[in-house]
C-alpha positions as CSV (number, residue, x, y, z in Angstrom):
1,M,-21.2,-9.2,0.8
2,P,-17.7,-8.3,2.1
3,R,-17.4,-5.2,4.2
4,I,-14.9,-2.8,2.5
5,L,-13.2,0.3,3.8
6,D,-11.9,2.8,1.2
7,V,-9.3,4.9,3.0
8,G,-8.6,8.2,1.3
9,C,-11.5,7.6,-1.0
10,G,-11.4,11.1,-2.6
11,P,-14.2,11.9,-5.0
12,K,-14.6,8.4,-6.4
13,K,-15.3,5.9,-3.6
14,Y,-14.7,2.2,-4.4
15,P,-18.1,0.6,-5.3
16,G,-19.8,-0.9,-2.3
17,S,-17.3,0.4,0.2
18,I,-17.5,2.7,3.2
19,G,-15.5,5.8,2.2
20,L,-13.1,7.5,4.6
21,D,-11.3,10.8,3.9
22,M,-10.2,13.9,5.7
23,N,-11.7,16.2,3.1
24,P,-15.5,16.9,3.5
25,S,-15.6,17.7,-0.3
26,T,-15.1,14.1,-1.2
27,A,-17.4,11.0,-1.4
28,A,-16.5,10.1,2.2
29,D,-19.0,8.5,4.5
30,V,-16.7,9.1,7.4
31,L,-14.4,12.0,8.0
32,C,-11.1,11.2,9.7
33,H,-7.5,12.4,9.5
34,L,-5.1,9.4,9.7
35,D,-2.4,11.5,11.4
36,H,-4.8,12.6,14.2
37,G,-5.5,9.3,16.0
38,G,-6.9,5.9,15.2
39,L,-9.6,4.9,12.7
40,P,-13.1,5.3,14.2
41,F,-14.0,1.6,13.8
42,R,-13.9,-1.5,16.0
43,D,-11.2,-4.2,15.7
44,N,-11.8,-6.7,12.9
45,S,-14.6,-4.6,11.3
46,F,-13.7,-5.1,7.6
47,D,-13.0,-7.9,5.2
48,Q,-11.1,-5.6,2.9
49,L,-9.3,-2.3,3.2
50,R,-8.2,-0.3,0.2
51,A,-5.7,2.6,0.5
52,E,-4.9,4.0,-3.0
53,H,-2.4,6.8,-3.1
54,I,-2.6,7.5,0.6
55,I,0.3,5.7,2.4
56,E,2.9,8.1,0.8
57,H,1.1,11.0,2.5
58,V,0.9,9.9,6.2
59,A,3.2,11.0,8.9
60,D,3.9,7.5,10.3
61,I,3.7,4.5,8.0
62,I,4.0,2.0,10.9
63,A,1.2,3.5,12.9
64,T,-1.0,3.7,9.8
65,V,-0.4,0.1,8.8
66,E,-1.1,-0.9,12.4
67,E,-4.5,0.8,12.2
68,F,-5.2,-0.8,8.8
69,H,-4.3,-4.2,10.4
70,R,-6.4,-3.6,13.5
71,V,-9.7,-2.9,11.6
72,T,-9.2,-5.7,9.1
73,K,-10.4,-9.2,10.0
74,P,-7.9,-12.1,10.3
75,G,-7.5,-13.4,6.7
76,G,-8.8,-10.2,5.3
77,T,-7.0,-8.2,2.7
78,I,-5.3,-4.8,2.6
79,F,-4.7,-3.3,-0.8
80,I,-2.2,-0.5,-1.0
81,A,-1.3,1.4,-4.2
82,T,1.5,3.9,-4.2
83,P,4.1,5.3,-6.7
84,H,7.4,3.7,-7.0
85,Y,10.1,6.1,-5.8
86,T,11.8,6.2,-9.3
87,D,8.6,7.6,-10.9
88,F,8.5,11.4,-11.2
89,S,5.1,11.5,-9.6
90,S,6.6,10.3,-6.3
91,F,8.5,13.6,-6.1
92,R,6.3,16.1,-7.9
93,D,3.7,16.1,-5.2
94,P,4.9,18.2,-2.2
95,T,2.5,16.4,0.1
96,H,4.3,13.1,-0.4
97,R,6.3,12.3,2.7
98,W,7.5,8.9,1.7
99,H,9.1,7.5,-1.5
100,L,8.7,3.7,-1.5
101,N,9.9,0.7,-3.3
102,T,8.9,-3.0,-3.6
103,Y,10.7,-3.8,-0.3
104,S,9.1,-1.0,1.8
105,F,6.6,-3.3,3.5
106,L,8.9,-6.3,4.2
107,Y,9.0,-4.9,7.7
108,F,5.5,-6.3,8.3
109,Y,6.1,-9.8,6.9
110,P,6.7,-12.8,9.1
111,G,10.4,-13.1,9.3
112,G,10.7,-9.3,8.8
113,M,13.6,-7.9,6.7
114,H,16.4,-10.0,8.1
115,G,14.9,-13.4,8.9
116,R,13.3,-12.4,12.2
117,D,10.1,-10.6,13.1
118,M,10.6,-6.8,13.5
119,W,10.2,-5.6,17.1
120,Y,8.7,-2.2,16.7
121,T,5.3,-3.6,15.7
122,K,3.3,-6.8,16.1
123,V,1.6,-6.4,12.8
124,R,2.1,-9.3,10.4
125,M,0.9,-9.5,6.8
126,R,1.6,-11.9,4.0
127,E,2.1,-10.6,0.5
128,V,-0.6,-12.1,-1.7
129,K,0.2,-10.1,-4.8
130,L,2.5,-7.3,-5.9
131,R,1.9,-5.8,-9.3
132,L,4.5,-3.3,-10.4
133,R,3.7,-1.0,-13.4
134,L,6.6,0.4,-15.4
135,L,6.6,3.3,-17.9
136,N,5.0,2.5,-21.2
137,L,8.2,2.0,-23.2
138,W,9.5,-0.6,-20.7
139,R,6.1,-2.3,-20.6
140,A,6.0,-2.5,-24.4
141,L,9.5,-4.1,-24.3
142,G,8.4,-6.8,-21.9
143,F,10.2,-5.6,-18.8
144,E,7.0,-5.2,-16.8
145,F,6.1,-8.9,-17.5
146,L,9.6,-10.0,-16.2
147,V,9.4,-7.8,-13.1
148,N,6.0,-9.2,-12.2
149,H,6.6,-12.8,-13.0
150,S,10.0,-13.5,-11.6
151,R,11.1,-12.6,-8.0
152,F,14.7,-12.9,-9.1
153,F,14.2,-10.4,-11.9
154,R,12.3,-8.1,-9.7
155,Q,15.2,-8.1,-7.2
156,F,17.7,-7.6,-9.9
157,W,15.6,-4.7,-11.4
158,E,15.1,-3.1,-7.9
159,H,18.9,-3.3,-7.1
160,Y,20.5,-2.5,-10.5
161,L,18.0,-1.3,-13.1
162,S,15.3,0.8,-11.5
163,F,17.0,4.1,-12.1
164,V,17.1,3.4,-15.8
165,I,14.0,1.3,-16.3
166,R,11.9,3.3,-14.0
167,G,8.9,2.1,-12.0
168,K,5.6,3.8,-12.1
169,L,3.0,2.3,-9.7
170,M,3.1,-0.5,-7.1
171,E,-0.1,-2.3,-6.1
172,F,0.2,-4.5,-3.1
173,T,-2.3,-7.0,-1.8
174,F,-1.7,-8.3,1.7
175,E,-3.4,-11.0,3.8
176,V,-3.8,-10.0,7.4
177,I,-2.3,-12.4,9.9
178,K,-3.5,-12.2,13.5
């Protein structure tokens, strides 16, 4: 069975995972605050890492992703779910420090954002899947299908349409490269 870490598990830990949270009133197996040092696990400890609705809360995204990368095995996966910055929920929660879009993790891709690896981190991940959810009206009209099945349309949407046809939730799956 794969070893799974659920970071920020809250009251409902992912089935079969080790839950990590800073709040003792959750389903956490391990208590840890991401902004107060590294994760209390050895390098390459997990096959999968899940971070649902947590990345927008951390003080330092680069340091947090570095820790996720460190504890995940080569070829393992990191799943990150976070609101798109055009969704009202991105701004309604005063604990959200970051407002992200579908390009926010390009920094960690081989080739970085501008065709070269970024120099502030050695972390490299490959996007396996990106699922973008839109508000119900736009989903019903077929825009969600287009955004998720055409890179060209997703880029066009992100650049020109996202403030009208607003995003809701982004779900990234990355493969860890070491």
